[in-house]
N, CA, C and O atoms as a GROMACS GRO file, in nm:
protein
  460
    1MET      N    1  11.064   8.096 -17.523
    1MET     CA    2  11.143   8.080 -17.400
    1MET      C    3  11.216   7.948 -17.406
    1MET      O    4  11.158   7.845 -17.438
    2ASP      N    5  11.343   7.951 -17.375
    2ASP     CA    6  11.423   7.831 -17.359
    2ASP      C    7  11.438   7.809 -17.210
    2ASP      O    8  11.445   7.904 -17.133
    3SER      N    9  11.444   7.684 -17.170
    3SER     CA   10  11.467   7.653 -17.030
    3SER      C   11  11.576   7.547 -17.024
    3SER      O   12  11.564   7.441 -17.084
    4VAL      N   13  11.680   7.577 -16.951
    4VAL     CA   14  11.789   7.482 -16.939
    4VAL      C   15  11.806   7.451 -16.791
    4VAL      O   16  11.851   7.535 -16.714
    5GLY      N   17  11.769   7.330 -16.753
    5GLY     CA   18  11.785   7.286 -16.617
    5GLY      C   19  11.911   7.201 -16.604
    5GLY      O   20  11.992   7.194 -16.697
    6ALA      N   21  11.927   7.138 -16.491
    6ALA     CA   22  12.044   7.055 -16.469
    6ALA      C   23  12.046   6.937 -16.565
    6ALA      O   24  12.154   6.892 -16.607
    7HIS      N   25  11.930   6.886 -16.600
    7HIS     CA   26  11.925   6.766 -16.682
    7HIS      C   27  11.833   6.777 -16.802
    7HIS      O   28  11.825   6.682 -16.880
    8ALA      N   29  11.764   6.888 -16.821
    8ALA     CA   30  11.668   6.898 -16.931
    8ALA      C   31  11.671   7.036 -16.996
    8ALA      O   32  11.701   7.137 -16.932
    9TYR      N   33  11.640   7.036 -17.123
    9TYR     CA   34  11.633   7.158 -17.203
    9TYR      C   35  11.496   7.159 -17.269
    9TYR      O   36  11.448   7.055 -17.313
   10ALA      N   37  11.432   7.274 -17.275
   10ALA     CA   38  11.303   7.284 -17.342
   10ALA      C   39  11.298   7.411 -17.424
   10ALA      O   40  11.355   7.514 -17.388
   11LYS      N   41  11.227   7.402 -17.537
   11LYS     CA   42  11.209   7.519 -17.622
   11LYS      C   43  11.068   7.515 -17.678
   11LYS      O   44  11.023   7.412 -17.730
   12VAL      N   45  10.998   7.628 -17.668
   12VAL     CA   46  10.865   7.643 -17.726
   12VAL      C   47  10.882   7.694 -17.869
   12VAL      O   48  10.954   7.790 -17.894
   13LEU      N   49  10.814   7.627 -17.961
   13LEU     CA   50  10.824   7.662 -18.102
   13LEU      C   51  10.686   7.692 -18.159
   13LEU      O   52  10.585   7.643 -18.108
   14GLU      N   53  10.683   7.770 -18.264
   14GLU     CA   54  10.557   7.815 -18.322
   14GLU      C   55  10.481   7.706 -18.396
   14GLU      O   56  10.358   7.708 -18.401
   15ASN      N   57  10.553   7.610 -18.456
   15ASN     CA   58  10.485   7.511 -18.539
   15ASN      C   59  10.566   7.382 -18.549
   15ASN      O   60  10.677   7.372 -18.497
   16GLY      N   61  10.508   7.284 -18.616
   16GLY     CA   62  10.571   7.154 -18.630
   16GLY      C   63  10.700   7.157 -18.710
   16GLY      O   64  10.793   7.083 -18.678
   17VAL      N   65  10.707   7.239 -18.813
   17VAL     CA   66  10.828   7.249 -18.894
   17VAL      C   67  10.945   7.296 -18.807
   17VAL      O   68  11.054   7.239 -18.814
   18GLN      N   69  10.921   7.400 -18.727
   18GLN     CA   70  11.027   7.449 -18.637
   18GLN      C   71  11.064   7.342 -18.533
   18GLN      O   72  11.180   7.329 -18.497
   19ALA      N   73  10.965   7.266 -18.485
   19ALA     CA   74  10.992   7.161 -18.387
   19ALA      C   75  11.082   7.054 -18.447
   19ALA      O   76  11.175   7.008 -18.381
   20ILE      N   77  11.055   7.014 -18.571
   20ILE     CA   78  11.137   6.914 -18.638
   20ILE      C   79  11.279   6.967 -18.657
   20ILE      O   80  11.376   6.894 -18.636
   21GLU      N   81  11.291   7.093 -18.697
   21GLU     CA   82  11.424   7.154 -18.713
   21GLU      C   83  11.500   7.156 -18.581
   21GLU      O   84  11.620   7.131 -18.578
   22GLU      N   85  11.429   7.187 -18.470
   22GLU     CA   86  11.493   7.191 -18.339
   22GLU      C   87  11.539   7.052 -18.297
   22GLU      O   88  11.649   7.036 -18.244
   23VAL      N   89  11.456   6.951 -18.320
   23VAL     CA   90  11.495   6.813 -18.288
   23VAL      C   91  11.620   6.776 -18.368
   23VAL      O   92  11.713   6.716 -18.312
   24ASN      N   93  11.624   6.810 -18.496
   24ASN     CA   94  11.742   6.779 -18.578
   24ASN      C   95  11.866   6.853 -18.528
   24ASN      O   96  11.975   6.797 -18.527
   25ARG      N   97  11.848   6.979 -18.486
   25ARG     CA   98  11.960   7.056 -18.432
   25ARG      C   99  12.014   6.991 -18.304
   25ARG      O  100  12.135   6.980 -18.285
   26LEU      N  101  11.922   6.948 -18.218
   26LEU     CA  102  11.963   6.883 -18.093
   26LEU      C  103  12.031   6.749 -18.121
   26LEU      O  104  12.130   6.715 -18.056
   27ARG      N  105  11.980   6.674 -18.218
   27ARG     CA  106  12.042   6.547 -18.254
   27ARG      C  107  12.184   6.572 -18.306
   27ARG      O  108  12.277   6.499 -18.273
   28ASP      N  109  12.201   6.678 -18.388
   28ASP     CA  110  12.333   6.714 -18.440
   28ASP      C  111  12.429   6.754 -18.328
   28ASP      O  112  12.550   6.741 -18.343
   29SER      N  113  12.374   6.803 -18.216
   29SER     CA  114  12.459   6.844 -18.104
   29SER      C  115  12.488   6.729 -18.007
   29SER      O  116  12.554   6.749 -17.905
   30GLY      N  117  12.439   6.608 -18.038
   30GLY     CA  118  12.476   6.493 -17.957
   30GLY      C  119  12.364   6.420 -17.885
   30GLY      O  120  12.388   6.316 -17.824
   31TYR      N  121  12.243   6.472 -17.890
   31TYR     CA  122  12.131   6.403 -17.826
   31TYR      C  123  12.089   6.284 -17.911
   31TYR      O  124  12.096   6.288 -18.034
   32MET      N  125  12.045   6.178 -17.845
   32MET     CA  126  11.995   6.059 -17.913
   32MET      C  127  11.842   6.063 -17.918
   32MET      O  128  11.780   6.142 -17.847
   33LYS      N  129  11.783   5.979 -18.002
   33LYS     CA  130  11.637   5.974 -18.015
   33LYS      C  131  11.570   5.959 -17.879
   33LYS      O  132  11.470   6.026 -17.851
   34GLU      N  133  11.624   5.872 -17.794
   34GLU     CA  134  11.560   5.847 -17.665
   34GLU      C  135  11.569   5.966 -17.570
   34GLU      O  136  11.505   5.966 -17.464
   35ASP      N  137  11.647   6.068 -17.605
   35ASP     CA  138  11.660   6.190 -17.525
   35ASP      C  139  11.564   6.300 -17.566
   35ASP      O  140  11.551   6.400 -17.495
   36LEU      N  141  11.495   6.284 -17.679
   36LEU     CA  142  11.419   6.393 -17.741
   36LEU      C  143  11.269   6.367 -17.737
   36LEU      O  144  11.223   6.258 -17.772
   37TYR      N  145  11.194   6.469 -17.694
   37TYR     CA  146  11.048   6.458 -17.681
   37TYR      C  147  10.980   6.576 -17.747
   37TYR      O  148  11.031   6.688 -17.746
   38VAL      N  149  10.864   6.548 -17.804
   38VAL     CA  150  10.778   6.651 -17.863
   38VAL      C  151  10.645   6.647 -17.789
   38VAL      O  152  10.588   6.540 -17.768
   39ILE      N  153  10.596   6.765 -17.749
   39ILE     CA  154  10.468   6.773 -17.679
   39ILE      C  155  10.383   6.881 -17.746
   39ILE      O  156  10.430   6.992 -17.772
   40SER      N  157  10.257   6.845 -17.775
   40SER     CA  158  10.162   6.937 -17.835
   40SER      C  159  10.027   6.919 -17.766
   40SER      O  160   9.999   6.813 -17.711
   41HIS      N  161   9.944   7.022 -17.770
   41HIS     CA  162   9.813   7.010 -17.706
   41HIS      C  163   9.725   6.910 -17.780
   41HIS      O  164   9.641   6.844 -17.720
   42ASP      N  165   9.745   6.899 -17.912
   42ASP     CA  166   9.668   6.807 -17.994
   42ASP      C  167   9.744   6.674 -18.005
   42ASP      O  168   9.856   6.671 -18.056
   43ARG      N  169   9.684   6.567 -17.957
   43ARG     CA  170   9.751   6.437 -17.953
   43ARG      C  171   9.793   6.388 -18.092
   43ARG      O  172   9.904   6.339 -18.109
   44ASP      N  173   9.705   6.403 -18.191
   44ASP     CA  174   9.738   6.358 -18.327
   44ASP      C  175   9.854   6.437 -18.384
   44ASP      O  176   9.944   6.381 -18.447
   45ARG      N  177   9.852   6.567 -18.362
   45ARG     CA  178   9.961   6.653 -18.409
   45ARG      C  179  10.091   6.612 -18.341
   45ARG      O  180  10.196   6.603 -18.406
   46GLU      N  181  10.086   6.588 -18.211
   46GLU     CA  182  10.204   6.546 -18.136
   46GLU      C  183  10.262   6.418 -18.195
   46GLU      O  184  10.383   6.407 -18.215
   47GLU      N  185  10.176   6.323 -18.224
   47GLU     CA  186  10.221   6.196 -18.280
   47GLU      C  187  10.284   6.215 -18.418
   47GLU      O  188  10.388   6.156 -18.448
   48ARG      N  189  10.222   6.297 -18.502
   48ARG     CA  190  10.275   6.321 -18.637
   48ARG      C  191  10.411   6.390 -18.631
   48ARG      O  192  10.503   6.353 -18.704
   49ILE      N  193  10.423   6.490 -18.545
   49ILE     CA  194  10.550   6.564 -18.535
   49ILE      C  195  10.659   6.472 -18.479
   49ILE      O  196  10.771   6.471 -18.531
   50ALA      N  197  10.628   6.397 -18.374
   50ALA     CA  198  10.727   6.306 -18.314
   50ALA      C  199  10.774   6.204 -18.416
   50ALA      O  200  10.892   6.172 -18.422
   51GLU      N  201  10.682   6.152 -18.496
   51GLU     CA  202  10.720   6.054 -18.598
   51GLU      C  203  10.806   6.118 -18.706
   51GLU      O  204  10.908   6.062 -18.746
   52ALA      N  205  10.766   6.236 -18.754
   52ALA     CA  206  10.842   6.305 -18.858
   52ALA      C  207  10.981   6.346 -18.809
   52ALA      O  208  11.077   6.345 -18.886
   53ALA      N  209  10.992   6.380 -18.682
   53ALA     CA  210  11.119   6.424 -18.625
   53ALA      C  211  11.203   6.307 -18.574
   53ALA      O  212  11.318   6.326 -18.532
   54ASP      N  213  11.145   6.187 -18.576
   54ASP     CA  214  11.210   6.068 -18.521
   54ASP      C  215  11.250   6.094 -18.376
   54ASP      O  216  11.366   6.075 -18.336
   55SER      N  217  11.150   6.137 -18.298
   55SER     CA  218  11.170   6.163 -18.155
   55SER      C  219  11.062   6.087 -18.078
   55SER      O  220  10.995   6.001 -18.134
   56ASN      N  221  11.044   6.119 -17.952
   56ASN     CA  222  10.953   6.046 -17.865
   56ASN      C  223  10.837   6.132 -17.817
   56ASN      O  224  10.840   6.255 -17.826
   57GLU      N  225  10.736   6.064 -17.767
   57GLU     CA  226  10.629   6.126 -17.690
   57GLU      C  227  10.649   6.079 -17.547
   57GLU      O  228  10.702   5.970 -17.525
   58VAL      N  229  10.608   6.157 -17.450
   58VAL     CA  230  10.621   6.119 -17.310
   58VAL      C  231  10.526   6.004 -17.284
   58VAL      O  232  10.408   6.010 -17.320
   59GLY      N  233  10.577   5.898 -17.221
   59GLY     CA  234  10.494   5.781 -17.197
   59GLY      C  235  10.525   5.713 -17.065
   59GLY      O  236  10.570   5.776 -16.970
   60LEU      N  237  10.499   5.584 -17.062
   60LEU     CA  238  10.511   5.502 -16.942
   60LEU      C  239  10.650   5.509 -16.879
   60LEU      O  240  10.662   5.520 -16.757
   61SER      N  241  10.754   5.502 -16.959
   61SER     CA  242  10.889   5.501 -16.902
   61SER      C  243  10.925   5.633 -16.835
   61SER      O  244  11.007   5.635 -16.743
   62GLU      N  245  10.866   5.744 -16.879
   62GLU     CA  246  10.894   5.874 -16.818
   62GLU      C  247  10.801   5.902 -16.700
   62GLU      O  248  10.845   5.955 -16.598
   63GLU      N  249  10.674   5.869 -16.713
   63GLU     CA  250  10.575   5.903 -16.610
   63GLU      C  251  10.553   5.794 -16.508
   63GLU      O  252  10.505   5.821 -16.398
   64GLY      N  253  10.586   5.672 -16.541
   64GLY     CA  254  10.557   5.561 -16.452
   64GLY      C  255  10.414   5.514 -16.471
   64GLY      O  256  10.333   5.582 -16.534
   65LEU      N  257  10.385   5.399 -16.417
   65LEU     CA  258  10.253   5.339 -16.433
   65LEU      C  259  10.143   5.425 -16.372
   65LEU      O  260  10.039   5.446 -16.435
   66PHE      N  261  10.165   5.475 -16.250
   66PHE     CA  262  10.063   5.554 -16.182
   66PHE      C  263  10.030   5.681 -16.261
   66PHE      O  264   9.913   5.713 -16.281
   67GLY      N  265  10.132   5.751 -16.305
   67GLY     CA  266  10.110   5.874 -16.381
   67GLY      C  267  10.038   5.849 -16.512
   67GLY      O  268   9.950   5.925 -16.550
   68THR      N  269  10.076   5.742 -16.580
   68THR     CA  270  10.012   5.708 -16.706
   68THR      C  271   9.865   5.675 -16.686
   68THR      O  272   9.780   5.719 -16.762
   69LEU      N  273   9.836   5.596 -16.582
   69LEU     CA  274   9.696   5.562 -16.553
   69LEU      C  275   9.617   5.684 -16.510
   69LEU      O  276   9.502   5.702 -16.551
   70ALA      N  277   9.677   5.768 -16.427
   70ALA     CA  278   9.608   5.888 -16.380
   70ALA      C  279   9.572   5.980 -16.496
   70ALA      O  280   9.468   6.046 -16.494
   71ASN      N  281   9.657   5.984 -16.598
   71ASN     CA  282   9.631   6.071 -16.713
   71ASN      C  283   9.504   6.034 -16.788
   71ASN      O  284   9.447   6.116 -16.859
   72MET      N  285   9.461   5.909 -16.773
   72MET     CA  286   9.338   5.866 -16.839
   72MET      C  287   9.217   5.942 -16.784
   72MET      O  288   9.114   5.953 -16.851
   73PHE      N  289   9.229   5.995 -16.663
   73PHE     CA  290   9.118   6.062 -16.596
   73PHE      C  291   9.140   6.212 -16.583
   73PHE      O  292   9.057   6.281 -16.523
   74ARG      N  293   9.248   6.263 -16.636
   74ARG     CA  294   9.280   6.406 -16.626
   74ARG      C  295   9.234   6.480 -16.752
   74ARG      O  296   9.216   6.421 -16.858
   75SER      N  297   9.217   6.611 -16.736
   75SER     CA  298   9.196   6.695 -16.854
   75SER      C  299   9.327   6.697 -16.933
   75SER      O  300   9.432   6.661 -16.880
   76ARG      N  301   9.320   6.737 -17.059
   76ARG     CA  302   9.442   6.741 -17.141
   76ARG      C  303   9.544   6.837 -17.080
   76ARG      O  304   9.664   6.807 -17.082
   77GLY      N  305   9.500   6.949 -17.027
   77GLY     CA  306   9.594   7.044 -16.964
   77GLY      C  307   9.665   6.983 -16.846
   77GLY      O  308   9.786   6.996 -16.833
   78ASP      N  309   9.590   6.915 -16.758
   78ASP     CA  310   9.651   6.847 -16.643
   78ASP      C  311   9.747   6.737 -16.688
   78ASP      O  312   9.854   6.718 -16.630
   79GLU      N  313   9.707   6.666 -16.792
   79GLU     CA  314   9.792   6.559 -16.846
   79GLU      C  315   9.923   6.616 -16.899
   79GLU      O  316  10.030   6.561 -16.873
   80LEU      N  317   9.915   6.726 -16.971
   80LEU     CA  318  10.037   6.788 -17.026
   80LEU      C  319  10.129   6.837 -16.914
   80LEU      O  320  10.250   6.816 -16.920
   81ARG      N  321  10.072   6.901 -16.813
   81ARG     CA  322  10.155   6.947 -16.700
   81ARG      C  323  10.222   6.828 -16.631
   81ARG      O  324  10.338   6.838 -16.590
   82SER      N  325  10.151   6.717 -16.617
   82SER     CA  326  10.209   6.597 -16.557
   82SER      C  327  10.324   6.544 -16.642
   82SER      O  328  10.429   6.506 -16.589
   83LYS      N  329  10.305   6.541 -16.772
   83LYS     CA  330  10.410   6.493 -16.862
   83LYS      C  331  10.534   6.582 -16.852
   83LYS      O  332  10.647   6.533 -16.848
   84ILE      N  333  10.512   6.712 -16.849
   84ILE     CA  334  10.624   6.807 -16.844
   84ILE      C  335  10.699   6.794 -16.712
   84ILE      O  336  10.822   6.793 -16.711
   85THR      N  337  10.628   6.783 -16.600
   85THR     CA  338  10.697   6.767 -16.472
   85THR      C  339  10.769   6.633 -16.464
   85THR      O  340  10.872   6.622 -16.398
   86SER      N  341  10.717   6.530 -16.532
   86SER     CA  342  10.785   6.400 -16.531
   86SER      C  343  10.920   6.405 -16.601
   86SER      O  344  11.005   6.318 -16.581
   87LEU      N  345  10.940   6.509 -16.683
   87LEU     CA  346  11.069   6.528 -16.751
   87LEU      C  347  11.165   6.614 -16.671
   87LEU      O  348  11.274   6.647 -16.718
   88GLY      N  349  11.125   6.651 -16.548
   88GLY     CA  350  11.217   6.722 -16.460
   88GLY      C  351  11.192   6.870 -16.443
   88GLY      O  352  11.274   6.940 -16.382
   89PHE      N  353  11.082   6.922 -16.495
   89PHE     CA  354  11.053   7.064 -16.483
   89PHE      C  355  10.964   7.090 -16.362
   89PHE      O  356  10.890   7.002 -16.317
   90SER      N  357  10.971   7.211 -16.310
   90SER     CA  358  10.891   7.249 -16.193
   90SER      C  359  10.745   7.267 -16.234
   90SER      O  360  10.713   7.273 -16.352
   91GLU      N  361  10.658   7.277 -16.133
   91GLU     CA  362  10.516   7.302 -16.158
   91GLU      C  363  10.497   7.436 -16.229
   91GLU      O  364  10.416   7.446 -16.321
   92ALA      N  365  10.573   7.538 -16.189
   92ALA     CA  366  10.562   7.671 -16.251
   92ALA      C  367  10.604   7.665 -16.398
   92ALA      O  368  10.539   7.724 -16.484
   93GLU      N  369  10.712   7.594 -16.426
   93GLU     CA  370  10.756   7.579 -16.566
   93GLU      C  371  10.651   7.502 -16.646
   93GLU      O  372  10.620   7.539 -16.760
   94ALA      N  373  10.596   7.397 -16.587
   94ALA     CA  374  10.493   7.317 -16.655
   94ALA      C  375  10.370   7.403 -16.685
   94ALA      O  376  10.312   7.392 -16.793
   95ASP      N  377  10.331   7.489 -16.591
   95ASP     CA  378  10.218   7.579 -16.613
   95ASP      C  379  10.245   7.673 -16.730
   95ASP      O  380  10.160   7.693 -16.816
   96PHE      N  381  10.366   7.730 -16.733
   96PHE     CA  382  10.404   7.820 -16.842
   96PHE      C  383  10.398   7.746 -16.976
   96PHE      O  384  10.337   7.794 -17.071
   97PHE      N  385  10.463   7.631 -16.983
   97PHE     CA  386  10.468   7.557 -17.108
   97PHE      C  387  10.328   7.515 -17.153
   97PHE      O  388  10.297   7.519 -17.272
   98GLU      N  389  10.244   7.474 -17.060
   98GLU     CA  390  10.108   7.430 -17.096
   98GLU      C  391  10.027   7.547 -17.152
   98GLU      O  392   9.948   7.528 -17.244
   99ARG      N  393  10.045   7.666 -17.098
   99ARG     CA  394   9.976   7.784 -17.152
   99ARG      C  395  10.021   7.813 -17.295
   99ARG      O  396   9.941   7.852 -17.380
  100GLU      N  397  10.150   7.793 -17.321
  100GLU     CA  398  10.202   7.811 -17.457
  100GLU      C  399  10.143   7.707 -17.552
  100GLU      O  400  10.110   7.738 -17.666
  101LEU      N  401  10.131   7.583 -17.504
  101LEU     CA  402  10.071   7.477 -17.585
  101LEU      C  403   9.925   7.508 -17.614
  101LEU      O  404   9.875   7.475 -17.722
  102ASP      N  405   9.855   7.572 -17.520
  102ASP     CA  406   9.716   7.614 -17.542
  102ASP      C  407   9.705   7.708 -17.663
  102ASP      O  408   9.602   7.712 -17.729
  103LEU      N  409   9.812   7.781 -17.692
  103LEU     CA  410   9.813   7.876 -17.803
  103LEU      C  411   9.851   7.810 -17.936
  103LEU      O  412   9.866   7.879 -18.038
  104GLY      N  413   9.865   7.677 -17.935
  104GLY     CA  414   9.896   7.605 -18.058
  104GLY      C  415  10.044   7.584 -18.083
  104GLY      O  416  10.083   7.537 -18.190
  105LYS      N  417  10.126   7.618 -17.985
  105LYS     CA  418  10.270   7.601 -18.001
  105LYS      C  419  10.311   7.457 -17.970
  105LYS      O  420  10.230   7.377 -17.922
  106VAL      N  421  10.436   7.425 -17.998
  106VAL     CA  422  10.490   7.291 -17.977
  106VAL      C  423  10.610   7.302 -17.883
  106VAL      O  424  10.690   7.394 -17.894
  107LEU      N  425  10.620   7.207 -17.792
  107LEU     CA  426  10.732   7.204 -17.697
  107LEU      C  427  10.826   7.091 -17.735
  107LEU      O  428  10.783   6.977 -17.753
  108VAL      N  429  10.954   7.122 -17.747
  108VAL     CA  430  11.058   7.022 -17.770
  108VAL      C  431  11.142   7.016 -17.644
  108VAL      O  432  11.188   7.118 -17.594
  109VAL      N  433  11.161   6.894 -17.593
  109VAL     CA  434  11.240   6.874 -17.472
  109VAL      C  435  11.352   6.777 -17.502
  109VAL      O  436  11.332   6.674 -17.568
  110ALA      N  437  11.471   6.810 -17.453
  110ALA     CA  438  11.586   6.721 -17.461
  110ALA      C  439  11.627   6.690 -17.319
  110ALA      O  440  11.657   6.780 -17.240
  111LYS      N  441  11.627   6.561 -17.286
  111LYS     CA  442  11.661   6.519 -17.150
  111LYS      C  443  11.750   6.397 -17.160
  111LYS      O  444  11.710   6.294 -17.214
  112LYS      N  445  11.869   6.410 -17.110
  112LYS     CA  446  11.961   6.297 -17.111
  112LYS      C  447  11.906   6.186 -17.024
  112LYS      O  448  11.871   6.208 -16.908
  113THR      N  449  11.899   6.065 -17.079
  113THR     CA  450  11.843   5.953 -17.006
  113THR      C  451  11.945   5.890 -16.914
  113THR      O  452  11.909   5.819 -16.820
  114SER      N  453  12.072   5.914 -16.939
  114SER     CA  454  12.175   5.860 -16.850
  114SER      C  455  12.238   5.972 -16.770
  114SER      O  456  12.238   6.088 -16.813
  115ALA      N  457  12.289   5.938 -16.655
  115ALA     CA  458  12.347   6.040 -16.565
  115ALA      C  459  12.481   6.085 -16.610
  115ALA      O  460  12.543   6.169 -16.545
   0.00000   0.00000   0.00000
């Protein structure tokens, strides 16, 4: 499923190789590194894919201090939904994407940082 909102695009991919290819495709279409995010249910996998794709992980600048601190006490599923909504997606979209991540898939998000 692809999701294109007013300010964000998301695509669920089967694996890290496809996620890296999608990040490269988005970069070729004009997105910058600071616009691109990789999200995976496994933190280590997420970090490896983001590094290989030269993209970002959702962090303090996207979630804010409160959200980042709250994630320390949340389950991984709740944390992922919080990260996804911090990028501009609805709760329903975040629920859908998190269920896909539960299946081992990878989410690539492109969000323009400037208006």
